[in-house]
C-alpha positions as CSV (number, residue, x, y, z in Angstrom):
1,I,-84.8,132.1,175.0
2,Q,-82.4,135.0,174.6
3,Q,-80.9,133.3,171.4
4,V,-84.6,132.7,170.0
5,A,-85.4,136.2,170.5
6,F,-82.5,137.6,168.8
7,A,-82.8,135.3,165.7
8,I,-86.6,136.4,165.5
9,I,-85.5,140.2,165.7
10,V,-82.6,139.4,163.0
11,A,-85.3,137.6,160.7
12,A,-87.9,140.4,161.1
13,L,-85.3,143.2,160.0
14,F,-83.8,141.0,157.1
15,S,-87.5,140.3,155.8
16,K,-88.5,143.9,156.2
17,N,-85.3,145.4,154.5
18,L,-85.3,142.5,151.9
19,E,-88.9,143.3,150.9
20,Y,-88.0,146.6,149.1
21,P,-84.9,145.8,147.1
22,L,-86.8,142.4,145.8
23,T,-89.9,144.4,145.0
24,E,-87.8,147.2,143.2
25,G,-85.8,144.6,141.5
26,G,-89.0,142.9,140.0
27,V,-90.2,145.9,138.9
28,R,-87.3,147.1,137.1
29,A,-87.0,143.7,135.6
30,L,-90.6,143.8,134.4
31,K,-89.9,147.2,132.8
32,I,-86.9,146.1,131.1
33,R,-88.4,143.2,129.5
34,Q,-91.3,145.0,128.2
35,W,-89.0,147.7,126.9
36,V,-86.8,145.1,125.2
37,H,-89.5,142.9,123.9
38,W,-92.0,145.6,122.8
39,K,-91.9,146.3,119.1
40,P,-95.0,147.2,117.3
41,E,-95.6,145.0,114.2
42,P,-95.7,147.1,111.3
43,R,-99.4,147.4,109.5
44,R,-99.9,145.6,106.4
45,L,-101.9,148.0,104.1
46,L,-104.6,146.7,102.0
47,T,-104.3,146.4,98.2
48,E,-106.8,147.8,95.9
49,E,-108.2,144.6,95.2
50,E,-108.3,143.7,99.0
51,Y,-109.9,147.2,99.9
52,Q,-112.7,146.8,97.0
53,K,-113.4,143.1,98.2
54,E,-113.7,143.7,101.7
55,G,-115.7,146.9,101.0
56,E,-118.1,144.7,99.1
57,E,-118.5,142.2,101.8
58,E,-119.2,144.5,104.5
59,T,-121.9,146.5,102.4
60,R,-123.6,143.1,101.6
61,R,-123.4,142.2,105.3
62,A,-124.7,145.4,106.5
63,L,-127.7,145.3,103.8
64,E,-128.6,141.9,104.9
65,E,-128.5,143.0,108.6
66,L,-130.8,146.0,107.5
67,R,-133.5,143.8,105.7
68,K,-133.5,141.7,108.8
69,Y,-134.3,144.3,110.9
70,C,-136.9,145.9,108.5
71,N,-138.6,142.5,108.6
72,S,-138.6,142.4,112.5
73,P,-141.6,143.2,114.5
74,E,-139.8,146.0,116.2
75,F,-139.6,148.0,112.9
76,S,-142.4,150.6,112.3
77,P,-142.6,150.3,108.4
78,W,-145.2,153.2,108.2
79,K,-142.7,155.7,110.0
80,A,-140.0,154.9,107.6
81,V,-142.3,154.8,104.5
82,S,-143.6,158.3,105.3
83,R,-139.9,159.7,105.5
84,L,-138.7,158.2,102.1
85,Q,-138.7,159.6,98.6
86,S,-139.4,156.4,96.9
87,P,-141.1,154.0,99.3
88,K,-141.7,151.6,96.4
89,R,-137.9,151.1,95.9
90,F,-137.5,150.9,99.7
91,A,-140.1,147.9,99.7
92,D,-138.5,146.2,96.7
93,F,-135.3,146.3,98.6
94,I,-136.9,144.6,101.7
95,E,-138.3,142.0,99.4
96,G,-134.8,141.2,98.2
97,S,-134.2,143.5,95.2
98,P,-130.7,145.1,95.0
99,H,-130.2,148.4,96.7
100,L,-128.8,150.2,93.7
101,M,-130.4,150.6,90.0
102,Q,-128.2,149.3,87.2
103,N,-127.5,153.1,86.0
104,E,-126.4,153.8,89.4
105,V,-123.8,150.7,89.5
106,S,-122.6,152.0,85.7
107,V,-122.2,155.5,86.6
108,H,-120.3,154.3,89.9
109,A,-117.9,151.8,87.7
110,Q,-117.3,154.6,85.3
111,E,-116.3,157.2,87.9
112,Y,-114.4,155.0,90.3
113,G,-113.6,151.8,88.4
114,F,-110.1,150.9,87.0
115,G,-109.4,153.9,84.5
116,G,-112.3,155.8,85.9
117,S,-112.2,159.6,86.2
118,L,-112.0,159.7,90.1
119,K,-109.6,157.3,91.9
120,L,-109.7,156.2,95.5
121,F,-105.7,155.7,95.8
122,Q,-103.5,158.2,94.1
123,T,-100.4,156.1,93.0
124,E,-98.5,159.2,91.2
125,S,-96.8,161.6,93.5
126,R,-97.5,165.3,93.4
127,P,-94.9,167.6,92.6
128,I,-93.6,169.7,95.4
129,P,-94.4,173.5,95.0
130,A,-91.5,175.8,94.2
131,N,-92.5,178.3,96.8
132,C,-92.0,175.7,99.6
133,S,-88.7,176.9,101.0
134,H,-89.5,175.3,104.5
135,I,-88.9,171.8,103.1
């Protein structure tokens, strides 16, 4: 019986003393693996055409959701109409008319379209001012 008790004591000491190194080793291995394998993927930027297309799709989707909400029973049309400058235009929009008038579309195309006076993306670099000595 003395040998069995001695074996149990030795096993208890080994198990208690092995718990810390095994746990610590596992944590270190996990940190090393995360550090080695962690590399953020470079983000792909949108081209002007992709940006324009995505903007049009999201606008169309949001306008459709707005139409659905305006036709739902939880929408109070009298509250909305009382706050609008042009309630007829809003009513036409709910019925399916475009949200922009043709002249608004042409003005936007002239200003922001290809070759327009305002650009969303600046392609040419700006010159560095001469008084910037800290660069």
